[in-house]
C-alpha positions in Angstrom: -77.5 31.1 172.8 -78.9 31.1 169.3 -76.9 34.6 168.8 -72.8 35.0 169.6 -72.2 38.6 170.8 -69.5 40.3 169.3 -66.9 39.0 172.3 -68.1 35.8 171.8 -67.1 36.0 168.2 -63.5 37.5 169.0 -63.0 34.8 171.4 -63.5 32.2 169.1 -61.5 33.8 166.7 -58.9 34.6 168.8 -58.6 30.3 169.0 -57.9 29.7 165.5 -54.4 30.0 164.0 -53.1 31.5 160.6 -50.5 29.2 159.3 -48.9 31.6 156.7 -47.8 30.0 153.1 -49.6 27.0 153.8 -50.7 24.6 151.7 -48.7 27.1 149.1 -47.2 30.4 149.2 -49.5 33.4 149.6 -52.2 31.8 151.7 -53.0 32.2 154.9 -54.5 28.7 156.4 -57.0 29.1 159.3 -56.3 26.3 161.5 -59.2 25.1 163.4 -56.9 22.4 165.4 -56.6 25.2 167.8 -60.0 25.7 168.5 -60.7 22.0 168.4 -58.0 21.5 171.3 -59.7 24.4 173.4 -62.2 22.7 175.6 -64.3 26.3 176.4 -64.0 27.5 173.1 -65.6 24.1 171.3 -68.1 23.7 174.1 -69.3 27.4 173.2 -69.4 26.5 169.2 -71.3 23.4 169.9 -73.7 24.7 172.4 -74.8 28.1 169.9 -74.9 25.5 167.0 -77.2 23.3 169.1 -79.4 26.4 170.3 -79.5 27.5 166.9 -80.7 24.3 165.3 -82.8 22.3 167.7 -85.8 23.9 166.1 -85.1 23.3 162.6 -86.3 19.8 162.4 -83.7 18.2 161.3 -83.2 14.6 159.7 -79.7 14.3 159.2 -76.7 16.4 159.1 -74.3 16.0 156.1 -70.7 17.2 157.1 -68.0 17.5 154.2 -64.8 16.0 154.2 -62.8 15.8 156.6 -63.5 18.9 158.9 -67.0 19.2 158.4 -66.9 15.5 160.0 -65.6 16.9 163.5 -68.7 19.3 163.7 -71.2 17.8 162.0 -71.1 14.5 163.9 -70.5 16.3 167.4 -73.8 18.2 166.4 -75.7 15.3 165.0 -75.1 13.7 168.7 -76.3 16.6 170.2 -79.4 16.8 168.2 -80.3 12.6 168.2 -80.1 12.7 164.8 -78.2 11.1 161.7 -75.0 12.1 160.2 -73.9 11.6 156.3 -70.4 11.9 155.2 -69.3 13.4 152.1 -66.4 12.2 151.0 -64.1 12.4 148.1 -64.5 9.8 145.3 -63.5 6.2 145.9 -63.6 6.4 149.5 -67.1 5.2 150.6 -67.4 0.8 150.7 -71.0 1.0 149.4 -72.6 1.9 146.1 -72.6 5.7 145.9 -74.0 8.9 144.2 -71.0 11.5 142.9 -70.9 15.1 142.0 -68.2 16.8 140.5 -66.5 20.2 140.7 -63.9 22.4 139.5 -60.9 23.6 140.5 -58.4 26.2 139.9 -56.9 23.8 137.3 -59.2 20.7 136.9 -62.1 18.9 138.6 -62.6 16.8 141.9 -65.4 15.0 142.7 -67.5 14.3 146.2 -69.6 11.2 146.8 -72.3 10.0 149.4 -74.1 6.5 149.5 -77.2 5.9 147.5 -79.1 5.3 150.8 -77.7 7.6 153.2 -80.7 9.5 154.1 -82.7 6.5 154.2 -85.2 7.4 151.9 -86.3 10.8 150.2 -88.0 14.5 151.6 -85.4 14.0 154.6 -84.7 17.6 156.0 -80.9 18.2 155.8 -78.2 20.2 157.5 -74.5 20.6 155.4 -71.7 21.7 157.7 -67.9 22.3 156.7 -65.2 24.3 158.6 -64.8 26.7 156.1 -66.4 28.1 152.9 -63.8 29.8 150.2 -64.4 29.9 146.7 -67.7 27.5 147.6 -67.1 24.9 144.9 -66.9 22.0 147.1 -69.8 23.2 149.3 -71.9 24.0 146.2 -71.2 20.3 144.7 -72.8 18.8 148.0 -75.3 21.2 147.9 -76.2 19.5 144.6 -75.7 16.3 145.6 -78.1 16.3 148.6 -80.9 17.3 146.4 -79.7 14.8 143.5 -80.9 12.3 146.0 -84.4 14.2 146.6 -83.6 15.7 150.0 -84.5 19.1 151.4 -81.3 21.0 152.2 -82.7 23.0 155.1 -79.2 25.3 154.9 -75.5 25.3 154.7 -73.6 25.8 157.9 -70.0 27.1 158.1 -67.6 27.9 161.4 -65.8 30.5 159.4 -66.9 32.2 155.7 -63.8 33.7 154.2 -65.9 36.6 152.8 -63.6 38.1 150.3 -63.4 34.5 148.2 -67.0 35.0 147.7 -68.1 31.4 148.5 -71.2 32.1 149.3 -72.3 33.8 145.8 -71.6 30.5 144.2 -73.4 28.5 147.2 -76.6 31.0 148.0 -78.8 29.8 144.7 -78.9 26.5 146.3 -79.5 26.9 149.9 -79.6 29.4 152.8 -76.1 29.9 154.8 -75.2 30.6 158.1 -71.7 31.4 159.1 -70.7 31.7 162.6 -67.7 33.8 162.0 -66.7 35.8 158.9 -63.4 37.2 157.8 -63.4 39.8 155.4 
């Protein structure tokens, strides 16, 4: 099942809860916990991702903190490859490499262990639950390339198209979104 039917996409979307005014007024938060606790939906999603990526000859999946850990670790296990967490600054216990990125007001920073991919030239898939403005994803893409790995693609469960995050990320890698919200 390399592609999902419109009915399957509608089903997955129906399992994602909208939470108005979170984390601040005017924002409609896409809550994936309701997809995660629906065994049928989670299995459908993971079957789809496994079918899509099993022929990509990947070495690692890098998941962005924190919801990218859920999908990334599950997919890495299904594909029989390693998982690398991309974390916020100060959360990893060993020597790290970092990348700063801008926020609406200020900056943030993400890191990976310097030896996370056990060498260089490894084929890596970046994954997260959602792409919005693309700042964190762009920083993660730069970080993977900074340690001389091949970023094959970035995968998102949801793409909030109206925020145009893919424009920021597309110069760095191909992008695949399971679901798109215009």
